DOLOMAR-706020 format. One record per residue (C-alpha): residue in one letter; x, y, z. Coordinates in steps of 0.05 Angstrom, whole numbers, plus 32768, in hexadecimal, padded with zeros to 4 digits. Layout:
residues N
   rest   east   north     up
      A      X       Y      Z
...
end
This chain:
residues 276
   rest   east   north     up
      M   8137    7FA8   7F6E
      V   8107    7F73   7F52
      D   8112    7F2B   7F6C
      L   80DD    7F04   7F46
      P   80E5    7ECA   7F14
      I   80EB    7EDF   7ECB
      A   80B3    7EAE   7EB7
      L   8084    7ECD   7EEA
      L   8092    7F13   7ED1
      I   8086    7EFF   7E89
      G   8045    7EDC   7E9C
      L   802B    7F17   7EC5
      S   803D    7F48   7E8E
      F   801C    7F1D   7E59
      V   7FD9    7F16   7E7E
      T   7FD4    7F5E   7E94
      A   7FE9    7F79   7E4F
      L   7FB5    7F4D   7E2D
      I   7F7E    7F66   7E5C
      G   7F95    7FAE   7E57
      T   7F96    7FAD   7E0B
      L   7F4F    7F92   7E07
      G   7F34    7FCC   7E30
      G   7F67    8002   7E1C
      L   7F7B    8008   7E65
      G   7FC4    7FF6   7E61
      G   7FD8    7FB7   7E87
      A   8001    7FDC   7EBA
      I   7FC2    7FEF   7EE2
      L   7FBE    7FA5   7EF4
      L   8008    7F93   7EF1
      V   8023    7FC8   7F21
      P   7FF5    7FB6   7F5C
      V   8003    7F6C   7F51
      L   804E    7F78   7F52
      V   8047    7FA0   7F93
      L   801E    7F67   7FB1
      L   8057    7F38   7F9E
      G   8089    7F62   7FC4
      V   80A5    7F91   7F8F
      E   80B2    7FD7   7FAB
      P   8084    800A   7F8A
      Q   80BD    8035   7F70
      F   80D5    7FF9   7F46
      A   8090    7FDE   7F35
      A   807A    8020   7F14
      P   80B0    8020   7EDD
      L   80A1    7FD6   7ECE
      G   8058    7FE9   7EC5
      I   806B    8020   7E94
      L   8097    7FEF   7E6D
      S   805C    7FBF   7E69
      V   802F    7FF7   7E4E
      A   8062    800B   7E1A
      A   806D    7FC3   7E03
      G   8022    7FB4   7DFF
      S   8015    7FF5   7DD8
      L   804C    7FE5   7DA6
      A   8033    7F9E   7D9B
      A   7FE9    7FB0   7D93
      A   7FF4    7FEB   7D65
      P   7FFB    7FC7   7D21
      R   7FB9    7FA1   7D27
      H   7F93    7FDE   7D41
      L   7FAF    8007   7D07
      D   7F9B    7FD2   7CD5
      D   7F54    7FD2   7CF1
      G   7F4E    801E   7CEB
      V   7F3B    8028   7D34
      V   7F75    8056   7D48
      H   7F68    80A0   7D41
      H   7FAD    80BF   7D3C
      R   7F99    8108   7D3E
      L   7F6D    80FD   7D7B
      G   7FA3    80D4   7D9D
      V   7FDA    8107   7D92
      T   7FAC    8141   7DA8
      L   7F9D    811F   7DEA
      E   7FE4    8104   7DF3
      I   8002    814A   7DF7
      A   7FDD    8155   7E39
      A   7FEA    810E   7E51
      T   8035    8110   7E44
      A   803D    8152   7E68
      G   8019    8135   7EA4
      A   8042    80F5   7EA1
      V   8084    811A   7EA6
      A   806B    8143   7EE1
      G   804F    8106   7F04
      A   808F    80DD   7EFC
      A   80B9    8117   7F16
      V   8092    811E   7F57
      G   807E    80D5   7F5F
      G   80A3    80CD   7FA1
      L   807D    8106   7FC3
      I   8039    80E3   7FC7
      S   802D    80A7   7FF4
      S   801A    8066   7FD2
      T   7FDB    8060   7FFE
      V   7FC0    80A3   7FE8
      L   7FD1    8095   7F9F
      S   7FB2    804F   7FA0
      R   7F71    8068   7FBE
      T   7F6C    80A2   7F8E
      L   7F76    8073   7F53
      A   7F41    8044   7F70
      V   7F0E    807D   7F73
      V   7F1D    8093   7F2C
      A   7F17    804B   7F12
      L   7ED5    8041   7F37
      L   7EB8    8083   7F1C
      A   7ECB    806E   7ED5
      A   7EAA    802A   7EE0
      I   7E69    804B   7EF9
      S   7E68    8077   7EBC
      G   7E6D    803A   7E8F
      V   7E35    8015   7EB5
      R   7E05    804F   7EAA
      R   7E0A    8048   7E5E
      R   7DE0    8018   7E36
      G   7DE5    8005   7DED
      L   7E0E    8027   7DB7
      R   7E16    8072   7DB6
      N   7E34    8071   7D70
      L   7E09    804A   7D40
      P   7E1A    802F   7CFA
      R   7DFF    8058   7CC0
      A   7DEE    803B   7C7C
      E   7E08    8077   7C56
      F   7E4E    8069   7C71
      S   7E4F    801F   7C5D
      L   7E84    802B   7C28
      E   7EAF    8057   7C56
      E   7EF5    803D   7C65
      P   7EFE    8036   7CB1
      G   7F2E    8067   7CD0
      E   7F35    80B0   7CE3
      W   7F1E    80E9   7CB6
      P   7F5D    8113   7CA7
      G   7F5F    8158   7CC8
      T   7F26    8149   7CF9
      L   7F18    8126   7D3B
      S   7EE4    80FB   7D17
      G   7EE6    80B8   7CF4
      A   7EC4    8076   7CE9
      Y   7ED0    802E   7CFE
      R   7EB6    7FEA   7CE7
      L   7E84    7FCC   7D18
      S   7E78    7F8F   7CEB
      P   7E89    7F7C   7CA3
      T   7E4D    7FA4   7C8B
      E   7E47    7FDB   7CC0
      I   7E6F    801B   7CC4
      V   7E68    8049   7D00
      P   7E7A    8093   7CF9
      Y   7E8E    80BC   7D37
      A   7EA6    8101   7D4B
      A   7ECC    8113   7D8B
      K   7EAB    8147   7DB9
      R   7EBE    8170   7DF7
      V   7F08    8172   7DE6
      P   7F1D    81A4   7E1E
      T   7EFD    8179   7E54
      A   7F1F    813B   7E38
      L   7F63    815F   7E37
      A   7F5B    816D   7E81
      A   7F4D    8123   7E8D
      M   7F8A    8110   7E64
      L   7FB6    813E   7E8D
      V   7F9E    811A   7ECC
      S   7FAA    80D6   7EAC
      G   7FF1    80EB   7E9B
      V   8000    8101   7EE2
      I   7FE5    80C0   7EFD
      S   800D    8099   7EC9
      G   804E    80BA   7EDF
      L   803E    80B3   7F29
      A   8029    806A   7F29
      G   8046    804C   7EEA
      I   8003    8035   7ECF
      G   7FFE    8056   7E8A
      G   7FBE    807D   7E98
      G   7F95    8054   7E67
      F   7F5F    8045   7E9B
      I   7F4F    8090   7E99
      K   7F5D    809D   7E4F
      T   7F2E    8068   7E32
      P   7EF1    8079   7E5E
      A   7EFE    80C4   7E52
      M   7EFF    80BD   7E07
      N   7EC1    8090   7E09
      Q   7E98    80B5   7E3D
      I   7EAE    80FD   7E36
      M   7EBE    8101   7DEB
      T   7E8A    80CD   7DD4
      V   7EBF    80A7   7DAD
      P   7EAA    805E   7DA2
      V   7EC9    8030   7DD6
      R   7EEF    8007   7DA2
      V   7F10    8045   7D85
      A   7F1D    8061   7DCB
      A   7F3E    8021   7DE3
      A   7F69    801A   7DA4
      T   7F7E    8063   7DA4
      S   7F8D    8061   7DEF
      T   7FB7    8022   7DE5
      F   7FDB    8042   7DAB
      T   7FED    8082   7DD2
      V   7FFC    8069   7E18
      G   8040    8053   7DFE
      I   8051    809D   7DF3
      T   803D    80AE   7E3B
      A   8066    8072   7E52
      A   80A4    8088   7E2D
      A   80A2    80CD   7E4E
      S   809D    80AE   7E93
      L   80D5    807B   7E84
      L   8106    80B4   7E75
      V   80FB    80CF   7EBB
      F   80FD    8089   7EDC
      S   813E    8079   7EB8
      G   815E    80B9   7ED2
      Q   8148    80A6   7F18
      G   8168    8061   7F12
      R   8125    803D   7F1F
      I   8125    800C   7EE5
      D   8138    7FC3   7EF2
      Y   814F    7FB0   7EAC
      R   814E    7F64   7EB9
      A   8106    7F66   7ECF
      G   80F6    7F9A   7E9A
      A   810C    7F6C   7E62
      A   80DC    7F36   7E7B
      I   80A3    7F68   7E81
      I   80AE    7F80   7E3A
      V   80AC    7F38   7E1E
      G   806A    7F2A   7E42
      G   804D    7F6E   7E2F
      V   805C    7F65   7DE5
      L   803B    7F20   7DE5
      G   7FFF    7F36   7E0D
      G   7FF4    7F75   7DE4
      S   7FF5    7F4C   7DA3
      V   7FC3    7F19   7DBD
      G   7F96    7F4F   7DDB
      A   7F93    7F76   7D9A
      R   7F80    7F37   7D74
      F   7F47    7F26   7DA3
      G   7F2F    7F6E   7DAA
      R   7F1B    7F75   7D62
      S   7EE5    7F3F   7D69
      L   7EC4    7F5D   7DA7
      H   7E82    7F83   7DA0
      P   7E86    7FCA   7DBC
      D   7E50    7FBB   7DF0
      L   7E79    7F7F   7E09
      T   7EB9    7FA8   7E08
      R   7E98    7FDE   7E33
      R   7E7E    7FAB   7E65
      L   7EC3    7F8A   7E69
      L   7EE1    7FCF   7E73
      T   7EB1    7FDD   7EAC
      V   7EC0    7F9B   7ECE
      M   7F0B    7FA6   7EC8
      L   7F05    7FEC   7EE6
      V   7EE0    7FD0   7F22
      I   7F15    7F99   7F2B
      I   7F4B    7FCE   7F25
      S   7F2A    7FF8   7F5A
      V   7F27    7FBE   7F8B
      I   7F70    7FAA   7F7E
      L   7F86    7FF2   7F8A
      V   7F61    7FF6   7FCC
      V   7F80    7FB4   7FE3
      T   7FC7    7FC6   7FCE
      G   7FC0    800C   7FEA
end
């Protein structure tokens, strides 16, 4: 099982959940490789990563909802594909070698980072005629608006939904296989494929990865792969990290958020190659 000090597990979960919430990646993409480097067997590290994702998502949700940056309809639409993929991935997780999986994840993370580097400036700009609009989703649509500053409201509309659904199916499979939540695919996919503002994409991804995580945990529990002692520590750290990350994230400019996201994806790619 997992033979690491409780304080260390809480600390690792806190830091990775904080970073994951800022970028909408889910902290497990960092936590799982670190646990493996510390000697935790991958079959037990993956469920702990999923627990971290679920805890961070739950903790960040209230602040993101208050800020009007979560798009429920968009999140649920994409989560249908992601959850189906997560169940399939968790069920066949033992059939793929950790080396192949790690290198595949590294390539995906690097491609997402390159896509972010190619972009400059804001795609979605504030519009004066929406200055009195309340931030949030527009009911019955995949559109909405968010507050860029106290006086600036940015409208947006999701595009290329079928392509994004395919990306979400892939993210779900990877989540179930590796226990990483899939946020490192979901956020760039929403931002780059669907042209959803990065702040909305990150918050919506953080809000929905908990659903993907829950589906995977049901499978992991049935397989007897959850260390409940370590899991309790991971949940404590994840809740604290998710809360702090959501508080800091609201003050970041979208350009800075995208640059941080790109840097984190490159770091993730390197970590995955090393641990692979």
